[in-house]
Every structure is written in structure tokens, then in C-alpha cells.
N, C-alpha and C positions, 0 to 999 in steps of 0.2 A: 098924037095920031092914035096910039093905043088907048089913051084915056077917052078919047071920043067914041071909039068903037065900043068900049067898055060900058060908057054911059048910055049909049044907044041900045046895046044889048039888054041892059037892065031895064030901060023903059019898055022895050018890047018883050021883056020876060023871055029872051032867048037864052035859056039856061045853059045850053051846050056851048054857046059863044063865051058866056060868062066864065064857065068852068075852064074853057080853053085859054082865055086870057089870063086868068089867075094862075093856072098851071104854068104857062109860059113865064110869068113873073117869078114864081117860086123856083122854077128850074133855073132861071138866070141868076137869082140871088144865091142859090145853092152852089152853082158852078162858080160864081165869083168868090165865095167863101172858101171853097175847095182850092181854087187856084191861089188864093192868098195863103192859105195853110201850106200848100205844097211849096210856094216860093219861100216862105219863112223856114220851113224844114230844110230846103235846099241851101239857103244862106247859113243856117246853123251848122250843116254838115260841112260846107266849105270852110267856115270859121273854125271848126273843130279840127279839120285836116291842117289848116294853117297853124293852129296852136301846136298840134303834134309835131309838125315838121320843125317849128321853131324850138320846141322843147328838145327834140333830138339833137338839133344843131348846137344848142346851149350846153346840153350835157356832155356832148363830145368835147366841146371846148373846156368845160369844167374838168373833165377827166384828164385833159392834156395839162391844164394848169395845176392840177393836183399832183401830177407826176413831176412837174418842175419844182413845186413847193417841196415835195418829199426829197428830191435831190438837194435842194437847198438846206433842209434840215439835216441831212447827212453832212453837208459842208459845215453847218453850225456845230454839230457834235465834234467834227474834226477840229475846228477852230478852238473849241472849248478845250479838247484834249491838249492841243498844242499849247494853249495858255497855261493849262496846269503843268505841263512839262517845263515850260519856260520858268514858271514861278518856282518849281521844285529844283530846277537846275542850279548847278554851282556857278556857272559862268553867267554874266550879264548878257542878255539877248541883244542882238542888233536891232536898231529901229525898224528896219524893213521887216524883220521877223515878227516883231510886235504888231506892226501895222497889218500885216497879212493875217495874223491870228485874230486881231480885233475885227477886221473886216469879215472874216469867216464867221466869228461868233456873233456878231450883231447884225448880219444880213438877215432880213426877215420878209415875209410875205404873208398875206392872209391865206389860211390854210384851205378854206373853201369859199365858194362863191355862191351868192343868191341867184336864182333864175329870175331874170327880168320877166319872162313870159309868164311864169307862175305868178309872180307878184301882180302882173296886169290882169290875169284871169281872176285872181281873188278880189282885186279891187273893183273890177267890173261886174262881179257876180257871175262870171262864166266858168267857174270851175266845174259845174255840174255838166258842162259840154263833154267832158272826159267821161265816157260811159264805162271805161275799164276801171272797176272799183279798186283792184290791187294797185294799178298805176296812180290813181288819185291819191290813195293812202300812202303810197311811197313818196309822192311829191310832198304831201303834208308833212310826213315824217322827216324828210330831208330838210325842208324849210324850218321845222321846229329845231332841228339839230344845229342849224347854222347860227342862229341868234346867239347862243352862248359863246361860240367860237368867235364870232364877229365882235362881241362885247369885250371878251378877253383880249383879243387882238388889238383893239382900239386902245385899251388900257395900257398894254405893253408898249405899243407904238408911242403913245403919248408920254409915257414915262422915260422911254429910251431916248427920245428926241429932246427931251427937256433935262436929261441928266447933265450935271456940270462936268463936262470933260476936262475942263482947265484944272481940275484938282488931281489929275493923274500926272505924275512926275515924268520928266523926260520928253515924251513925244507927243504931248498933248495937242499941239496945233495940227501935226500930221494926221492923228487919229481923228479929230474933228473933221478935217477935210475929207478923209476917206469915208466916214460915216455919212456925211452930207451927200457924197456922191451915191451912195448906196440906197439912201432913203428915198421913197417916191415923192 
């Protein structure tokens, strides 16, 4: 319909109608592009808010886990102290005391956890959605610090679980059972 009026206006050399038709098309295209841009911006803002909420939830959980791990490390230190006292003691220890000391010494957990939301943002190329530069830098720094801890933890865990506990005299079977109960 518009095309027919446009062609008729050109044949009749009705320049005001031609100008009006072209202006309507240009304004329509402009509004379409603007609405598309507005919708894209709105979706990015929604996605950013979702990422921020998920990050906050994850880091609250990471903080909670870190406090549990810190308590576990205190228990490990106490278990190690108990083992030292047992080894240095004059009387042979009871099997139960040795089991408790070993359990406390060899209980372990990953000290820090990686943020799944951060990993998703990096892999999808959406890290730039976080416009707060100090927050983005803190996320990058945290993630870079996690790698060495995770690598060290995996090495210790692998070596600890593969250690031949049957070479320890006396209570080896019980210790192995206790360690298997505490390992993830």
C-alpha cells in the first residue's frame, strides 16, 4: 500500500508526499532500532542484577564454609599436638586415643571454593557486565588465589588417601576405617 502511494507520488512528481513517505519509513526504522537497543540494555541490566545476586549468595556461602574449614584446621592442629604428646609420652596410648588423634589430624577440607557464577561469567564473556571495577578486580584476584590452593589441596588429598596405612603398627585397620569415614 505504501509502496503504491510512493510510486504514484514519484510519477506525479508530488515531492511533499514522497518526502512524507520516506520520513515515515525512516522514523519507523529509527524507532525499531531504538526499541531493540532499549530491550537489549534492559536484558543486560536484568542479567547483571541476576549475576550480582548469585555472586552475593555464593560468597555468603563461601564465607560460611571458610569459617567451618578454619575450625577444622584448629581441630587438625589439636590432633597433631595430641599425636606429638602421645609419641613423646612414657605410657603406650589407648587405641581409642590414637584413633581420635588421627581423625583430628587427618580431617581436611578444601580451604576456599571457586565461584560458579564467576566461572560462568568468564566463560560466557559476561564479566564486563559488572561495571563496578573494584568488584570485578576483587573477583579476578580471588579466583587467581584459589587455583594454587585447589592444586595444593588436590595433591595433599591424593597423597593422604593413597598412603599405606597398613604399615602403622597396632591400630591400622581402625585408623583406615576412621579416615575413610572422614574423606569425602
